[in-house]
C-alpha positions, 0 to 999 in steps of 0.5 A: 475526487475522480478527476485529481486521482485520473490525473494522480495515476495518469502521471505517475510510472507504471513502476510507481504504481505496480508498486502502491498496487503489491502493497496494498496487497502486502496490507490485505495478505497481512490482515487476513492471515494475522489479524489487524493488530499484526498487520499494525505493527508491521507496516508502523515498523516497516514505516519507522525503517525498522 
C-alpha cells in the first residue's frame, strides 16, 4: 500500500496534490465546525454537481 501511494504521489503534479490536500482540509474544517451530518450532505451535493 505504501509503495502504491508513493508511486501515486510521485507521478502526480504538485497542483493535484495541493487540490487533494485542500479538499481534505475543507472536509475536516466542515466536520469540525458544522458536524459530520452537515459535511456529509454538503460533500454529497458538491459531488453531484449541485
